[in-house]
N, C-alpha and C positions, 0 to 999 in steps of 0.2 A: 033173448029182448034187450034193449037196450035199459041200463042202470041210471035213473036219473034222481034219485033219493038227495044229491046234491045240488039238483038246478037251478041256477038262479044265485047259488053262493058265491063266496069268496074266499079262497085257501092261502095261506102267505106261509111259504116252508122255508124255514130258516135252515141252513145246511144241506141245502136239494141237489146239490152237483151230481153225487153219485151214491152208490150204495142205499143205504135203507133209506135216505132223505127222496133222492132220485125214484123210487121206488113207492114211499108213501105218497108222492107229488102224481107221480101216473096212477096211483088207485085213486087218490081223490077224484083226477081231473075224467078217472074212466065213470065216477057218479056224476058225473056233470056240472063237477064244481070249475071252475075258474080259479087256475094258479098262479101264485107269483112267487118264481124262484129265485132265493137268493142264498149266493155263496160267494167266496173268491175266485172260485175258478172262472171268469166268465165264458170261457170256449166250452166249458163242460154244459154249463146254465143254458147257453147259448144252443148248445144241440139239442138237449133235453128239449127245452122251449121251441124247437123246430119238429122234433118226433112229435109233442102233444098236439102242437097245431095242423100237423097233418091227418092226426086223426080225427080231426073236425071240433077239438075242444080249444078254449082258451087260455094263453098262456102267457107270461110275462117274465122277462130274464134279467135279472138284476146282479149287479156286482155290488158284494157287502161282504168287509169282514165285522163279525158281529161281536168282538173286541172292540171297537168302532164306534162310540154312541152316536156321532155326526153321521155314519152310514148308516145304522139301525134307524133311525129316524128318517133319513131320506127314505130307504126302501118302502119302510111304511106309509110314508106320503105319495110317493111313486106307485104303491099298489091302489092307494085310495084312488089318487086322479086318474089311474088307469081304469077300474073297474067301479068305483063310487065307495065301498063299502070294505071291510074285512069281518067275516065270519068266522072264522076259524085261523087260527094263530097253532103252527108244530116248530116249536124248539128242538131242531134234532144235532145243529152243529155241535161240534165238541172233537175233541183229539184226547190220547190216550198217554200221550208220552209227556214227562219224564217217567218211564219205567225203571224202576232199580231201588236200591234200599235208602233211605231218608238220607242219612248223610253221603249217599254216595249221588245226589242230586241236586243240580244246579237251582238256587234259590230262586234265580231267574226265571227259569223253565219252568218251573214248578209254579209260580207266580202268574205265568202267561197262559199256562193250562186252567188257571181261577178265571182269567178275564176272557175266555174263549167259552167256557163250562158253566161256567155259574155267571159273570156278568154279561154276556153275550144273551142268555135268556133273562136275564132281568132286565136291560137295557130293552129286550122285543118286545117283553110284556108288558113294561113301562109306557114304551109306544103306542103298544096296538091295543091294549086294555079299554082303552073310550071304546073305541070302533067295536069291539069286541062285546062289549056290554051292550052298545046301541043294537047290536044285531042280537043278544040273549043268545051267543055263541061259546064256539068251546075255545080253550086250550089245553093242547096234549103235550106237555115237556119230556122229551126220552129221559125215562127214566133208568133206571139200572140194580139189581141187587145187590151191586158194588158199594150204593149209598144205604145198606142197610146192614153189610159186615166188611171188617177188613180183610182186603186181601194182601200179602207179600210183594212190595217194590210198587204196589197203585198206591202210595198213601195221596198222591196229587189226587189222581182220577177217584178213587172213595168219598174224598172229602168234600171234592166239587160235587160228585151225586147226593153225599147226605145232605148237603144246604141245599141244594136244588129239590130236593124232596120238602124240604123246610119252606122253601120257598113256596111250593106245591101247595102247602097246608095252610100257609098263613094266608095265599091269597082266595081260597077255597070260603075259609073261616070270613074274610072279609067281605068277599064280593059277590058271594053265593046265591043272599039276599036277591043280590040286582039281577039276576038270572044265568049267571055266570056257571059253566059246566066246567070244570076245570081237571085234566088227571094227569097222574105219572105215569105212564105206561112203563115197565120194563119188556122190553122185545126179547131177552133172553140173548142166546148166541148165535149171532147172524153173520154169515157168510160174507164179508166183506172186506176191505184192506187194512183196516183195525183190527180185526181178528188175526190177519196173517202178518202182521206187526208184532201181535200178542204172542202169535205162534214162534214168531222168530226168537223170543227172549228165552222161550224155556222156565220163567219165574212163575211161579204159585198154579194150582192145579189148573185155571183154566185154559193155560197154555199146553196143555197134556191132554186136550180133551180131542176126541177122534172126530175126522173131518165127519162124521157121517150123524156126530151130536150137533153140529151145526146147522142153523136153520136159511131157510133160502130169502132173501131178503122179501118178498112178495108176502108171504104169510103174516110178519108184526105188521106190514105196510094196508096189510089189509082189517087189520083189527084196527088200527089208528083210522082209516077212514070208516070204516064202520061207527067207533066213537064217534065223530064228529053227526052222523046222522040221527033224524029225530027217532027214528026207533031207540037210539041208544038213551033219550034222556031220562029214562027211570035206573039207568046204570048208574050205581054208586060213583061220586066223586072221589077224588083222592089218588093215593096210590093203586095200581092194579098190573098184574102180571099176565104176561103170554102162558104162564102154567096157569093160569084162572081156568075150570074146567067149564064154569058156565060162561065166562067172557069169550072164550072160544066157540062154545056151541051158539050163543046168540050173533058173533060174526060170522058163523059160516063155514069158520078154519078149523080143518082135520090136520092134527098134528099128534105124532107118534114120537114120545120120549124114550130117551135109551134109556134101559133097565140101570 
């Protein structure tokens, strides 16, 4: 049976070209949402948009570097021009490098990560929030356990995700009373290109995880899509994790975590 739980809604996914972002876009589209796919790699979002369109869904490919505020504003404007509204904003764009002890990292690269992981999410929230509020919609910021505890070699990434946690909490405090639902969702360790880069470094315990401990992107993507549905309206805003048994149960996602 076709899932129409998001029929008539519009989702803007930042960082939608590959990996988790692409899986989230497909999961939202499968529930009936029109999806705007924003990423730096135009070839990748073009291919994903073509795949979603071929399945009978609506998709828009957008070139967007989230560290460029003008590009983010243009992506939001293009989404509204094409689909008339934005109900869901998914902030998935992110990078992991630089990886290394603090004094071994280049401050310019460190700051560049902040421009993407933190400022990019802030730009997107600032531009899209009026539209999401008008729809009484949902923002999902892709969070991380790294935002709650430090990990060797990840000073930039951990700092960016900790700041994203606070941005999520601040927006919840200020706008939940206007109908906004906002979640900082930690997807766990997902089998993506980012995890391959992490594993190649050999730094900190995350790089040592066995391959079977990594989840396919489709599982956390299904949870993100569920969080955007009316069925999730009573699920508490704020930080949540794929390790939350109740969240997985309600989203209909079954995962067996390694002992």
